[in-house]
C-alpha positions as CSV (number, residue, x, y, z in Angstrom):
1,M,-18.4,171.3,113.0
2,R,-14.8,170.1,113.8
3,S,-12.4,169.1,111.0
4,A,-10.2,166.0,111.1
5,A,-7.2,168.4,111.6
6,T,-8.4,169.8,114.9
7,A,-9.8,166.6,116.3
8,T,-8.4,165.5,119.7
9,H,-8.3,162.1,121.4
10,L,-6.9,160.5,124.5
11,L,-4.7,157.6,124.4
12,P,-6.7,154.8,126.0
13,D,-3.7,153.3,127.9
14,A,-2.4,156.7,129.1
15,P,-3.3,156.0,132.8
16,V,-1.6,152.6,132.8
17,L,1.6,153.8,131.2
18,A,1.8,156.7,133.6
19,A,1.3,154.6,136.6
20,R,3.9,152.0,135.5
21,F,6.4,154.8,134.7
22,G,5.7,156.4,138.1
23,L,6.2,153.1,139.9
24,I,9.8,152.6,138.1
25,M,10.6,156.2,138.9
26,G,9.6,155.9,142.5
27,G,11.7,152.7,143.0
28,L,14.6,154.2,141.3
29,M,14.4,157.4,143.4
30,A,14.3,155.3,146.6
31,L,17.3,153.3,145.4
32,I,19.2,156.7,144.7
33,A,18.4,158.0,148.2
34,K,19.4,154.6,149.9
35,S,22.7,154.5,147.9
36,F,23.8,157.9,147.3
37,L,23.5,158.8,151.0
38,R,26.1,156.1,151.9
39,R,28.8,157.7,149.6
40,P,30.1,161.2,150.5
41,K,31.1,162.0,146.9
42,L,27.5,161.3,145.5
43,M,25.8,162.8,148.6
44,G,25.4,166.2,146.9
45,L,23.7,164.7,143.9
46,T,20.8,163.1,146.0
47,V,18.5,165.8,146.3
48,V,19.3,167.3,142.8
49,L,18.8,163.9,141.1
50,W,15.7,163.1,143.2
51,N,13.9,166.4,142.2
52,W,14.9,166.1,138.6
53,L,13.5,162.4,138.4
54,S,10.3,163.6,140.2
55,R,9.9,166.4,137.7
56,K,10.3,163.9,134.9
57,R,7.8,161.7,136.4
58,Q,5.2,164.5,136.7
59,R,5.9,165.8,133.3
60,F,5.4,162.3,131.7
61,A,2.1,161.9,133.5
62,R,0.9,165.5,132.6
63,M,1.8,164.8,128.9
64,L,0.0,161.5,128.7
65,G,-3.1,163.1,130.3
66,Q,-3.4,165.8,127.7
67,P,-5.4,165.3,124.6
68,V,-3.5,164.6,121.4
69,R,-4.4,166.7,118.3
70,A,-4.5,164.7,115.2
71,A,-2.6,167.3,113.2
72,A,0.1,167.6,115.8
73,A,0.5,163.9,115.6
74,A,0.8,163.7,111.9
75,R,3.0,166.7,111.7
76,G,5.5,165.3,114.4
77,A,7.6,167.4,116.8
78,R,7.8,171.2,116.1
79,G,10.9,173.0,116.8
80,N,13.4,170.0,117.2
81,R,16.4,171.2,119.0
82,P,19.5,169.5,120.1
83,V,19.2,168.2,123.6
84,A,21.1,170.2,126.1
85,P,22.7,168.6,129.3
86,A,20.2,168.2,132.3
87,R,20.5,171.4,134.1
88,V,18.9,171.4,137.5
89,P,19.0,174.4,140.1
90,G,21.6,172.7,142.1
91,G,24.1,172.0,139.4
92,V,24.7,169.8,136.2
93,L,24.1,166.2,136.4
94,P,26.8,163.9,135.0
95,R,26.4,163.3,131.3
96,G,28.0,159.9,130.6
97,R,26.0,157.1,129.0
98,G,24.9,154.8,131.9
99,W,26.4,156.6,134.6
100,L,23.7,156.0,137.0
101,V,23.9,152.2,136.6
102,K,27.7,152.4,137.0
103,E,27.1,154.2,140.3
104,L,24.2,152.0,141.6
105,G,25.3,148.8,140.5
106,W,23.2,145.8,139.7
107,E,20.2,147.1,141.6
108,A,19.7,149.8,139.0
109,V,19.9,147.2,136.2
110,A,16.4,146.1,137.4
111,Y,14.7,149.6,136.8
112,T,16.7,149.7,133.4
113,S,15.2,146.6,132.3
114,Q,11.6,147.6,133.6
115,L,11.9,150.8,131.6
116,T,13.1,148.9,128.5
117,A,10.1,146.6,128.7
118,L,7.8,149.6,129.2
119,L,9.3,151.2,126.0
120,D,9.1,148.1,124.0
121,E,5.3,147.7,124.5
122,P,3.0,148.5,121.6
123,A,0.9,150.9,123.7
124,M,4.1,152.8,124.7
125,Q,5.4,152.9,121.1
126,A,2.0,154.3,120.0
127,A,2.2,157.0,122.6
128,L,5.6,157.9,121.5
129,A,4.5,158.2,117.9
130,A,1.5,160.3,118.8
131,M,3.3,162.6,121.2
132,P,7.0,163.3,120.3
133,G,7.3,165.4,123.3
134,L,7.4,162.1,125.3
135,A,10.7,161.1,123.7
136,R,12.2,164.3,124.7
137,V,11.3,163.7,128.4
138,L,12.6,160.2,128.3
139,R,15.8,160.5,126.3
140,P,17.9,162.0,129.1
141,L,16.6,159.4,131.5
142,C,17.4,156.7,129.0
143,R,20.8,158.0,128.5
144,M,21.5,158.0,132.4
145,L,20.3,154.3,132.6
146,G,22.0,153.2,129.5
147,V,18.9,152.2,127.8
148,E,19.6,151.3,124.1
149,R,18.8,153.9,121.5
150,R,16.6,151.8,119.6
151,A,13.9,152.1,122.2
152,L,13.2,155.7,121.6
153,P,12.2,157.0,118.3
154,E,14.6,159.6,116.7
155,T,13.0,163.0,116.3
156,P,14.0,164.5,112.8
157,V,16.1,167.3,112.8
158,T,14.5,170.2,110.8
159,A,16.4,172.7,108.8
160,R,16.9,176.2,110.2
161,S,14.8,179.0,108.8
162,T,17.5,181.4,108.6
163,P,20.6,180.6,106.2
164,A,24.0,180.4,107.6
165,A,26.6,183.3,107.0
166,V,28.7,182.7,103.9
167,I,32.2,183.8,104.2
168,T,34.3,184.3,101.1
169,L,38.0,184.7,100.9
170,A,39.6,187.5,98.8
171,P,41.8,186.3,96.1
172,S,45.6,186.4,96.9
173,G,47.1,189.8,96.1
174,T,43.9,191.7,96.6
175,K,42.9,193.7,99.6
176,A,40.5,192.0,101.8
177,L,37.3,194.0,102.8
178,P,35.5,193.8,106.1
179,A,32.4,191.4,105.9
180,C,29.8,194.2,106.2
181,A,31.6,196.3,103.3
182,A,31.5,193.2,101.1
183,V,27.7,192.7,101.7
184,S,27.0,196.5,101.1
185,R,29.0,196.4,97.8
186,E,27.2,193.3,96.8
187,R,23.8,194.8,97.5
188,S,24.7,198.2,95.6
189,S,25.8,196.1,92.6
190,Q,22.3,194.2,92.7
191,K,20.4,197.4,92.7
192,R,22.1,198.8,89.5
């Protein structure tokens, strides 16, 4: 007998959302190949960005195809960490907000608006609420294209399990002890 906490379900619109996202990414990748190869300063980013977008498209489709556990959807994202810059084997992609639209011009705005429309749909909002990992996949892409932040739900930052180190300053006129000596004295006084 399965309990409600371990029940799984597939999102009904997952194949349609994955196909639409794939079409948007495919068009954007073709535009990048066409435009970046004409500019010598951006030519080195062509393959790097193409591969990065291809992996994002595959990861998005794979995540939508996986069953969603009810407990995981209710609990939210586990282990929320700050987003690091997109690192790829060929180097680091630029980090500015909307940098891809600035480089590609008006043609990239079409893909930005298509992605924004996809993110605003109720089926996509339900998928983002059920699977917080999708927002982590989409957030760097949205930053590249300059998509407004309201389109993606914010993942709550959880408190760290280990407390931060506390540093106390010695009063003036007294000899300062190294941090390890102060901790050992504090522990020995607690044992007494």
